[in-house]
C-alpha positions as CSV (number, residue, x, y, z in Angstrom):
1,X,16.0,14.9,25.8
2,X,14.9,15.2,29.7
3,X,12.5,12.8,31.0
4,X,9.9,15.5,31.4
5,X,9.8,16.4,27.7
6,X,10.1,12.8,27.1
7,X,6.6,12.3,28.7
8,X,5.3,15.2,27.1
9,X,6.0,14.2,23.6
10,X,4.8,10.8,24.1
11,X,0.8,11.2,24.0
12,X,-0.7,10.7,20.3
13,X,2.8,9.1,19.1
14,X,1.8,6.0,17.1
15,X,5.6,4.3,16.8
16,X,5.9,1.1,18.4
17,X,8.3,0.6,21.3
18,X,10.6,-1.5,19.1
19,X,10.9,2.0,16.3
20,X,11.3,4.6,19.0
21,X,14.6,5.0,20.1
22,X,15.3,7.4,22.9
23,X,17.1,10.4,20.6
24,X,15.6,12.1,17.7
25,X,19.2,11.1,15.9
26,X,18.4,7.7,17.0
27,X,15.1,7.4,15.5
28,X,16.4,9.2,12.4
29,X,19.2,6.9,11.7
30,X,17.0,3.9,12.2
31,X,14.3,5.1,10.0
32,X,17.2,5.7,7.4
33,X,18.7,2.3,7.5
34,X,15.1,0.7,7.1
35,X,14.4,2.7,3.9
36,X,18.0,1.7,2.7
37,X,16.8,-1.7,3.3
38,X,13.3,-1.5,1.6
39,X,15.0,-0.1,-1.4
40,X,17.4,-3.2,-1.7
41,X,14.3,-5.2,-0.9
42,X,12.5,-3.9,-3.6
43,X,15.2,-4.1,-6.1
44,X,15.9,-7.8,-5.3
45,X,12.2,-8.6,-5.6
46,X,11.9,-6.7,-8.8
47,X,15.2,-8.1,-10.3
48,X,13.6,-11.7,-9.3
49,X,10.7,-11.1,-11.2
50,X,12.4,-9.8,-14.4
51,X,14.9,-12.8,-13.9
52,X,12.2,-15.3,-13.1
53,X,13.7,-16.1,-10.0
54,X,10.8,-17.1,-7.7
55,X,13.0,-18.0,-4.7
56,X,14.1,-14.9,-4.8
57,X,10.5,-13.2,-4.6
58,X,9.5,-15.6,-1.9
59,X,12.2,-14.0,0.2
60,X,12.2,-10.4,-0.8
61,X,8.6,-9.7,-0.6
62,X,7.6,-10.4,3.1
63,X,10.7,-8.1,4.1
64,X,9.2,-5.4,2.1
65,X,6.0,-3.6,4.1
66,X,7.6,-4.4,7.3
67,X,10.7,-2.4,6.4
68,X,8.3,0.6,5.3
69,X,6.5,0.0,8.6
70,X,9.4,0.7,10.4
71,X,10.7,3.8,8.5
72,X,7.6,5.4,8.9
73,X,7.3,4.3,12.4
74,X,10.5,6.4,13.2
75,X,9.0,9.4,11.6
76,X,6.0,9.4,13.6
77,X,3.3,8.0,11.5
78,X,-0.4,7.6,12.4
79,X,-1.4,4.2,13.5
80,X,-3.8,4.1,11.0
81,X,-0.8,4.3,8.6
82,X,0.8,1.5,10.0
83,X,-2.2,-0.5,10.0
84,X,-2.7,0.2,6.4
85,X,0.7,-0.9,5.4
86,X,0.5,-4.2,7.8
87,X,-2.8,-5.2,6.0
88,X,-0.7,-5.0,2.4
89,X,2.0,-7.0,4.3
90,X,-0.8,-9.7,5.2
91,X,-2.0,-9.3,1.3
92,X,1.5,-9.9,0.2
93,X,2.0,-12.7,2.0
94,X,-1.2,-14.3,1.0
95,X,-0.8,-13.7,-2.8
96,X,2.3,-15.9,-2.4
97,X,0.0,-18.8,-2.7
98,X,-1.2,-19.7,-5.9
99,X,-4.4,-20.8,-4.9
100,X,-8.2,-19.1,-5.1
101,X,-8.6,-18.9,-1.5
102,X,-5.2,-17.5,-0.7
103,X,-6.5,-14.9,-3.5
104,X,-9.6,-14.3,-1.6
105,X,-8.0,-13.8,1.8
106,X,-5.2,-11.4,0.3
107,X,-7.8,-9.4,-1.5
108,X,-9.5,-9.4,2.1
109,X,-6.6,-8.2,3.7
110,X,-6.0,-5.3,1.2
111,X,-9.4,-4.3,1.4
112,X,-9.1,-3.4,5.0
113,X,-5.8,-1.8,4.6
114,X,-8.0,0.6,2.5
115,X,-10.8,0.9,5.1
116,X,-7.7,2.3,7.2
117,X,-6.6,4.5,4.5
118,X,-10.2,6.2,4.0
119,X,-10.5,6.6,7.5
120,X,-6.7,8.2,7.6
121,X,-7.8,10.5,4.9
122,X,-10.5,11.8,6.7
123,X,-13.2,14.3,5.5
124,X,-10.5,16.4,3.4
125,X,-12.1,18.1,0.4
126,X,-11.1,16.4,-2.6
127,X,-12.1,17.6,-6.9
128,X,-15.1,16.5,-8.0
129,X,-13.9,15.8,-11.2
130,X,-11.1,13.8,-10.1
131,X,-13.9,11.5,-8.4
132,X,-15.8,11.7,-11.6
133,X,-13.1,10.3,-13.6
134,X,-12.5,7.2,-11.3
135,X,-16.0,6.3,-11.1
136,X,-16.2,5.9,-14.9
137,X,-12.8,4.1,-14.7
138,X,-14.5,2.0,-12.2
139,X,-17.7,1.3,-14.1
140,X,-15.9,0.9,-17.4
141,X,-13.4,-1.8,-16.1
142,X,-15.8,-3.8,-14.1
143,X,-18.1,-3.7,-16.9
144,X,-15.2,-4.9,-18.8
145,X,-13.8,-7.6,-16.7
146,X,-17.3,-8.9,-15.4
147,X,-17.8,-11.7,-18.4
148,X,-14.3,-13.0,-18.2
149,X,-14.0,-13.2,-14.4
150,X,-14.7,-16.5,-12.7
151,X,-18.2,-16.5,-11.9
152,X,-17.5,-16.7,-7.9
153,X,-15.1,-14.2,-8.4
154,X,-17.1,-11.6,-9.5
155,X,-19.1,-9.9,-6.8
156,X,-16.1,-9.8,-4.2
157,X,-13.8,-8.3,-7.1
158,X,-16.5,-5.8,-7.9
159,X,-17.0,-4.6,-3.9
160,X,-12.8,-4.8,-3.5
161,X,-12.9,-2.5,-6.8
162,X,-15.5,0.0,-5.4
163,X,-13.3,0.2,-2.4
164,X,-10.1,0.3,-3.9
165,X,-11.5,3.4,-6.5
166,X,-12.9,5.5,-3.6
167,X,-9.6,5.3,-1.7
168,X,-7.5,6.2,-4.4
169,X,-9.8,8.9,-4.9
170,X,-9.8,10.2,-1.2
171,X,-6.2,10.2,-1.5
172,X,-6.2,12.8,-4.1
173,X,-7.3,15.0,-1.6
174,X,-4.1,14.8,0.3
175,X,-1.6,16.5,-2.3
176,X,-0.2,15.1,-5.9
177,X,2.4,12.6,-3.8
178,X,-0.8,10.7,-2.1
179,X,-2.7,11.0,-4.9
180,X,-0.3,9.4,-7.3
181,X,-0.2,6.7,-4.7
182,X,-3.6,5.8,-5.3
183,X,-3.6,5.9,-8.9
184,X,-1.0,3.7,-9.1
185,X,-2.8,1.2,-6.2
186,X,-5.5,1.2,-8.4
187,X,-3.5,0.7,-11.6
188,X,-1.2,-2.3,-9.8
189,X,-4.7,-4.6,-8.9
190,X,-6.1,-3.4,-12.3
191,X,-3.2,-5.5,-13.8
192,X,-4.4,-8.4,-11.1
193,X,-7.7,-8.6,-12.3
194,X,-6.8,-8.5,-15.9
195,X,-4.7,-11.4,-15.2
196,X,-7.7,-13.2,-13.3
197,X,-9.7,-12.6,-16.5
198,X,-7.1,-13.9,-18.3
199,X,-6.6,-11.2,-20.5
200,X,-3.3,-10.5,-22.8
201,X,-0.7,-9.2,-20.6
202,X,2.6,-7.3,-20.5
203,X,5.6,-9.6,-20.5
204,X,6.7,-10.3,-17.0
205,X,3.2,-9.1,-15.7
206,X,4.0,-9.5,-11.9
207,X,6.9,-7.2,-12.6
208,X,4.6,-4.7,-13.5
209,X,2.4,-5.2,-10.4
210,X,5.1,-5.0,-8.0
211,X,6.6,-2.2,-9.3
212,X,3.1,-0.1,-9.4
213,X,2.1,-1.6,-6.1
214,X,5.6,-0.8,-4.2
215,X,5.8,3.0,-5.6
216,X,2.0,3.2,-4.4
217,X,2.6,2.1,-0.7
218,X,5.7,4.5,-0.7
219,X,4.1,7.2,-2.2
220,X,0.8,7.0,-0.1
221,X,3.0,6.5,3.2
222,X,5.1,9.2,2.7
223,X,2.2,11.7,1.2
224,X,0.2,11.2,4.2
225,X,0.9,13.9,6.9
226,X,2.6,12.9,10.2
227,X,1.6,13.8,13.5
228,X,4.7,15.1,14.1
229,X,5.5,19.0,13.0
230,X,3.8,18.1,9.5
231,X,7.0,15.6,8.3
232,X,5.4,14.0,4.8
């Protein structure tokens, strides 16, 4: 690639310098390695949760979003997508601590990520019937959880739920892959909320929360159009 070609391609390229190899082949190789490492870290994390190995979870969880960010950056991902994933990483780190302040910090970080997703998705038209279904789900879930949530978490959880539901609905405008990612994100955080409300849980609830969350972030990331040649 000539210097002129590289300069011509650089405007609008969101990939950070550490992820931007000088050749497409190099970027592709780095992206594949990062995706493989993400899959390995996800398997270790989920396996640790199933086995009750807390240390494995603590080691693997912080690696997940940075690896997915690296993979997406090599594919020319938009800056807002990178930001959304990094805010998700901040939420992941906060939720490693079992304390209410950490929960609120994590929820705030995820909320910032949802704002990034909403701006990224833009004003693409979405099916109003899907919107109606999400609205009913939001109202029903908040109404059912309200009395069982700690009093000081009711308003924050309701506000976060509104933002999350809006993101899930708007993701459906990008197609089935991103729409499935948004729906799984909503499911994952609903499982967290039911745990906070001390509802009966599935066996190994942390496993199901992380499994749906990881699938959600991957599908949202890969279902969002890239700035490069429509790569998805």
